[in-house]
C-alpha positions as CSV (number, residue, x, y, z in Angstrom):
1,M,82.0,153.8,136.9
2,S,84.9,156.1,136.2
3,S,83.7,159.8,136.4
4,R,85.6,159.9,133.3
5,L,82.9,158.5,131.4
6,W,80.4,161.3,132.6
7,R,81.2,163.7,129.6
8,L,77.5,164.9,129.9
9,P,76.8,164.7,133.6
10,E,73.0,165.1,133.7
11,A,70.8,162.3,134.4
12,P,66.9,162.8,134.3
13,T,64.5,161.0,136.8
14,S,61.3,160.5,138.0
15,R,60.5,162.5,141.4
16,R,58.6,161.6,144.2
17,R,57.0,164.3,146.0
18,P,58.0,163.6,150.0
19,E,55.3,166.3,151.0
20,R,52.6,164.1,149.3
21,T,54.0,160.5,150.3
22,P,52.1,159.3,153.3
23,R,54.4,159.7,156.7
24,N,54.2,156.2,158.1
25,C,55.3,154.4,155.0
26,G,58.9,154.4,155.0
27,R,58.6,154.1,158.9
28,S,56.1,151.1,158.4
29,A,58.2,149.5,155.7
30,S,61.8,149.7,158.5
31,K,59.6,148.2,160.8
32,R,58.1,144.9,159.3
33,A,61.7,144.6,157.8
34,E,63.2,144.8,161.3
35,R,60.4,142.5,162.8
36,L,60.8,139.9,159.7
37,L,64.3,140.1,158.8
38,Q,65.9,141.2,162.2
39,H,67.8,143.9,160.5
40,K,67.4,147.5,161.5
41,Y,67.5,150.1,158.5
42,K,68.5,153.5,159.0
43,N,67.4,156.5,156.5
44,Y,65.1,153.8,154.4
45,Q,64.4,155.3,151.5
46,M,61.1,153.6,149.3
47,N,62.4,152.0,145.9
48,I,60.5,153.7,143.1
49,I,59.8,150.3,141.5
50,A,58.1,149.2,144.5
51,G,56.2,152.0,144.8
52,G,54.9,152.3,141.4
53,F,53.9,148.7,141.9
54,Y,52.1,149.2,145.2
55,D,50.3,152.1,143.5
56,G,49.2,150.6,140.1
57,L,48.0,147.1,142.5
58,M,45.6,149.8,144.8
59,L,44.8,151.4,141.6
60,Y,43.3,148.1,140.3
61,T,41.5,147.6,143.8
62,H,40.1,151.1,143.5
63,A,38.5,150.3,140.3
64,L,37.4,146.7,140.7
65,N,35.8,147.8,144.0
66,E,33.6,150.1,142.2
67,T,32.5,148.3,139.0
68,M,32.1,145.2,140.8
69,P,28.7,146.2,142.7
70,V,27.6,147.4,139.0
71,S,28.2,144.4,137.0
72,G,26.7,142.0,139.7
73,S,30.0,139.6,139.2
74,R,33.2,139.8,138.3
75,P,33.7,142.9,135.6
76,P,35.2,142.5,132.7
77,G,38.8,143.9,132.2
78,K,38.2,146.7,129.6
79,V,35.4,148.1,132.3
80,V,38.1,148.0,134.8
81,T,40.6,149.4,132.8
82,T,38.5,152.6,131.9
83,R,37.7,152.7,135.4
84,M,41.3,153.8,135.8
85,W,41.7,156.5,133.5
86,N,40.9,160.3,134.5
87,R,41.6,159.6,138.0
88,T,44.0,161.4,140.7
89,F,44.8,159.9,144.1
90,H,47.6,160.1,147.1
91,G,50.1,156.5,146.5
92,V,53.2,155.6,148.3
93,T,55.1,157.8,145.3
94,G,53.1,160.7,145.8
95,L,50.3,162.2,143.7
96,V,49.0,159.8,141.0
97,H,47.3,161.3,138.4
98,L,45.8,159.1,135.0
99,D,44.6,161.4,132.1
100,E,41.6,160.4,129.7
101,N,44.1,157.8,127.7
102,G,45.3,155.6,130.9
103,D,48.9,157.3,130.9
104,R,50.3,158.8,134.1
105,E,51.4,161.8,134.3
106,T,54.6,162.0,136.2
107,D,57.1,164.8,137.6
108,F,60.4,164.5,136.8
109,A,64.0,166.2,138.0
110,L,66.8,166.6,136.4
111,W,70.2,165.7,138.6
112,D,73.5,167.4,137.7
113,M,76.9,166.3,138.7
114,I,78.2,168.7,141.0
115,D,81.6,166.9,141.7
116,T,83.5,164.6,139.0
117,N,85.5,163.3,141.7
118,T,83.0,162.1,144.2
119,S,80.3,161.8,141.7
120,T,78.3,163.9,143.6
121,F,74.1,164.8,142.3
122,Q,72.3,167.4,143.1
123,I,68.6,168.4,141.4
124,V,69.1,171.4,139.7
125,L,65.3,171.4,137.5
126,V,61.9,170.2,138.2
127,Y,59.3,169.1,135.7
128,N,55.5,169.6,137.2
129,S,53.5,167.6,135.0
130,S,50.3,169.1,136.1
131,E,51.3,172.4,136.1
132,E,53.2,171.4,132.9
133,Q,55.8,173.9,134.1
134,L,59.5,173.2,134.8
135,T,61.4,175.2,137.5
136,A,65.1,175.6,138.5
137,I,65.7,175.0,142.0
138,P,67.2,178.0,143.5
139,G,71.1,178.5,144.3
140,T,71.9,175.4,141.8
141,T,73.8,175.8,138.4
142,L,73.3,173.5,135.5
143,H,76.7,172.5,133.8
144,W,76.8,172.2,129.9
145,P,80.3,171.0,128.9
146,G,81.1,172.2,125.6
147,G,78.4,174.5,125.7
148,V,74.4,174.8,125.9
149,P,72.7,172.6,123.2
150,P,70.7,174.5,120.7
151,D,67.0,174.4,121.1
152,V,66.2,172.7,117.6
153,P,68.7,170.5,116.4
154,V,70.6,171.7,113.1
155,C,68.8,169.3,110.8
156,G,65.4,170.0,112.9
157,F,63.9,167.1,114.7
158,K,62.8,165.5,111.8
159,N,65.5,166.2,109.9
160,D,63.8,168.2,107.1
161,N,66.2,171.0,107.4
162,P,67.1,171.7,103.6
163,I,70.9,172.3,105.0
164,C,71.2,168.8,105.6
165,L,69.2,167.1,102.9
166,A,72.2,167.2,100.3
167,K,74.3,165.4,103.3
168,T,72.0,162.5,104.0
169,I,70.2,160.0,101.7
170,T,66.5,159.5,101.7
171,I,64.4,156.4,101.5
172,H,64.3,156.9,97.7
173,Q,68.0,157.7,97.0
174,M,68.5,154.3,99.6
175,V,66.0,152.4,97.7
176,S,67.8,153.1,94.1
177,I,71.4,152.3,95.2
178,V,70.2,149.1,96.7
179,V,68.3,148.2,93.3
180,F,71.5,149.3,91.8
181,F,73.5,147.2,93.2
182,I,71.2,144.2,92.9
183,F,71.1,144.8,89.4
184,I,75.0,144.9,89.2
185,M,75.3,142.2,90.8
186,T,72.7,140.1,88.8
187,L,74.4,141.5,85.9
188,T,77.9,140.9,86.6
189,I,76.9,136.8,87.6
190,A,75.1,136.6,84.5
191,V,78.1,137.8,82.3
192,F,80.3,135.3,84.3
193,I,77.8,132.3,83.6
194,Y,77.1,133.5,79.6
195,R,81.3,133.6,79.4
196,R,82.0,130.3,81.1
197,M,78.9,128.7,79.1
198,K,80.6,130.8,75.8
199,L,84.0,129.0,76.7
200,E,82.7,125.2,77.2
201,K,81.1,125.7,74.0
202,E,84.2,126.9,72.4
203,L,86.1,124.1,73.9
204,V,83.6,121.2,72.6
205,A,83.5,123.2,69.5
206,Q,87.4,122.6,68.7
207,L,87.9,125.5,66.3
208,W,91.2,125.1,65.8
209,R,90.5,121.6,64.7
210,I,91.1,121.2,60.8
211,S,90.7,118.2,59.1
212,W,93.4,116.5,56.6
213,D,90.6,116.2,53.8
214,N,90.8,120.2,53.6
215,I,94.3,120.8,53.1
216,Q,95.4,120.8,49.6
217,M,98.9,120.0,49.3
218,S,101.6,122.1,47.1
219,N,103.5,120.1,44.3
220,L,107.2,120.0,45.0
221,N,108.3,122.4,42.2
222,K,106.2,124.7,43.9
223,V,107.1,124.3,46.9
224,L,111.1,124.1,46.1
225,R,110.2,127.7,43.9
226,S,108.0,129.8,46.8
227,G,108.5,127.8,50.1
228,S,109.9,129.2,53.2
229,R,113.6,127.9,53.9
230,I,114.5,126.5,57.2
231,T,118.0,125.9,58.3
232,L,117.8,122.4,60.0
233,S,119.9,119.5,60.3
234,L,119.8,117.2,57.5
235,R,119.4,113.9,59.4
236,G,116.1,113.0,60.6
237,S,114.2,115.6,59.0
238,N,110.9,114.8,57.1
239,Y,111.4,118.1,54.6
240,G,112.6,118.2,51.0
241,S,116.5,119.9,50.9
242,L,118.3,121.8,48.6
243,M,122.2,122.0,48.9
244,T,122.8,125.8,47.5
245,G,126.1,126.5,45.7
246,D,127.8,127.9,48.9
247,G,128.0,124.6,50.6
248,N,125.0,126.1,53.0
249,L,121.8,123.2,53.9
250,Q,118.8,125.0,53.5
251,V,115.6,123.0,54.3
252,F,111.9,124.2,52.8
253,A,108.9,123.9,54.9
254,K,106.0,122.0,53.7
255,T,103.3,124.4,52.2
256,G,99.6,123.6,51.4
257,Y,96.4,125.4,50.7
258,Y,93.5,125.8,53.2
259,K,90.5,127.5,52.5
260,G,91.9,129.2,49.3
261,N,95.1,130.5,51.7
262,I,98.5,129.0,51.4
263,I,100.1,127.6,54.8
264,A,102.7,126.2,56.6
265,I,102.9,122.5,57.4
266,K,104.9,121.2,60.5
267,Y,104.7,117.5,61.4
268,T,104.8,116.6,64.7
269,N,106.5,113.0,66.1
270,R,103.2,111.7,67.7
271,K,101.0,109.5,66.4
272,R,98.4,110.0,68.8
273,I,96.8,113.4,70.4
274,E,95.3,113.3,74.0
275,L,92.7,115.7,73.9
276,N,92.1,116.5,77.7
277,R,90.9,119.6,79.2
278,K,94.7,121.3,79.3
279,V,95.5,120.5,75.9
280,L,92.1,122.2,74.6
281,F,93.1,125.3,76.6
282,E,96.3,125.3,75.1
283,L,95.1,124.9,71.5
284,K,92.5,127.6,71.9
285,H,94.9,130.2,73.5
286,M,97.2,129.4,70.6
287,R,94.2,130.3,68.2
288,D,93.2,133.3,70.3
289,V,97.0,135.2,70.1
290,Q,96.5,137.6,67.2
291,N,99.3,139.9,66.3
292,E,101.0,141.3,63.4
293,H,104.7,140.6,64.9
294,L,103.9,136.7,65.6
295,T,103.2,133.8,63.3
296,R,99.7,133.3,63.5
297,F,98.4,130.0,64.8
298,I,95.9,128.6,62.6
299,G,95.0,124.8,63.7
300,A,95.9,121.5,64.0
301,C,95.5,118.0,62.3
302,I,95.1,115.2,64.7
303,D,93.8,112.6,61.8
304,P,96.5,109.8,62.0
305,P,98.8,109.7,60.2
306,N,98.9,113.6,59.3
307,T,99.7,115.1,62.6
308,C,100.4,118.6,62.4
309,I,100.6,122.0,63.3
310,I,98.6,124.4,60.7
311,T,100.2,128.0,60.7
312,E,100.8,131.1,58.7
313,Y,103.0,131.1,55.9
314,C,106.1,133.3,56.0
315,P,107.6,133.5,52.3
316,R,110.6,135.0,53.2
317,G,112.0,132.3,55.5
318,S,113.7,132.2,58.8
319,L,116.0,135.0,60.4
320,Q,118.4,132.7,59.6
321,D,118.1,132.3,56.1
322,I,118.1,136.0,56.0
323,L,121.5,136.5,57.8
324,E,123.1,133.4,55.3
325,N,121.6,135.3,52.5
326,D,124.5,137.3,50.8
327,S,122.2,139.0,48.5
328,I,120.5,140.7,51.0
329,T,122.0,144.0,52.5
330,L,122.2,144.2,56.1
331,D,122.2,148.2,57.1
332,W,121.5,149.8,60.5
333,M,118.0,150.6,59.7
334,F,117.2,147.1,58.3
335,K,118.8,145.8,61.3
336,Y,117.0,147.9,63.6
337,S,113.7,147.3,61.8
338,L,114.2,143.3,62.8
339,I,115.2,143.8,66.2
340,N,112.2,146.2,66.8
341,D,109.6,143.5,65.5
342,I,111.1,140.8,67.2
343,V,111.1,142.7,70.8
344,K,107.1,144.1,69.9
345,G,106.5,140.0,69.2
346,M,108.1,139.2,72.4
347,V,106.7,141.4,74.6
348,F,103.0,141.0,73.2
349,L,103.7,136.8,73.9
350,H,105.0,137.2,77.2
351,N,102.0,139.1,78.0
352,S,99.5,136.9,77.2
353,V,98.6,133.4,78.6
354,I,101.2,131.7,76.1
355,F,105.1,132.0,77.0
356,S,107.9,131.2,74.6
357,Q,110.6,128.6,76.0
358,T,113.0,129.5,73.4
359,L,114.0,131.9,70.7
360,S,116.2,131.0,68.2
361,P,116.6,132.6,64.6
362,C,115.6,129.4,62.8
363,S,112.3,130.4,64.8
364,T,112.2,133.8,63.8
365,L,109.9,133.9,60.6
366,N,109.7,136.8,58.6
367,L,106.6,137.2,56.7
368,H,107.8,140.2,54.4
369,M,110.6,142.7,54.3
370,H,110.2,146.8,53.2
């Protein structure tokens, strides 16, 4: 491991007291290893884990030998365990002392890295558990990279400093945040499901559908007198026509009455309309688009042979009718007003789910003139 990783080069470990360790322990282990393994160890040091296991086994043996004569047979485990508490003896790891709760009081040593190049450590502090005292080793210095840490953390040991309470989240606040997010997610899912069900209900209801029996047709005189004029080709047209004095052919759109309001009727060449999901969505979007600069789509009739589209009635005709009408003076203010209305209508239309493929003077209708 690179010494650069030791940003805090102090390591606390348990400490053995060599002055209290039996002298023949390490020597005996070295001789036994030489005899069994034909290998000679120099400067043998006992492993702390193996030494602790040995001391624990010896402690259990002493407690078992002391409780067996009293019980007369194999004593219960609780009796043996209690016998090991509040006891002191010399083991291979040093002086072993267990308190009244059965916890071993262990001495600790703090090692400090004195050379980062060779990763050399030395003991600088020793804690004596029996005396409950921390002692510094003479002639040593403890290095603290970044300075000595405070005795009490800035936020306290229990994070109860008022300065840090405003920066941290309490359990109640955390629970409140989690509950709030769960509520928001549940509400979002509920709204999504509700809107989905509402959409499906509207598609099934077909609010755009108009029965032909509910449409009252206007007579020809009223149509010719007040109908909107659309300049079209006479050939193949289903509209009544009128030839003006200057030779322009102007065709009047079919009109009728629906729920007491006059409407414009545009027939289609299709004898049958297939209502698939895509067509239902398009018809719903057409009905939902509402803007003062667009001709309002009222609905459609799919009752053969009267397959037609019902729209808002525009009494002033199309833009081409206005341009060809010599009685209307097209000053700049009037032209600007027409252009402004057309632009606003197209901007709104292209920002919606409906888009327009073509725009011509014939398809630009005028509801009223100022």
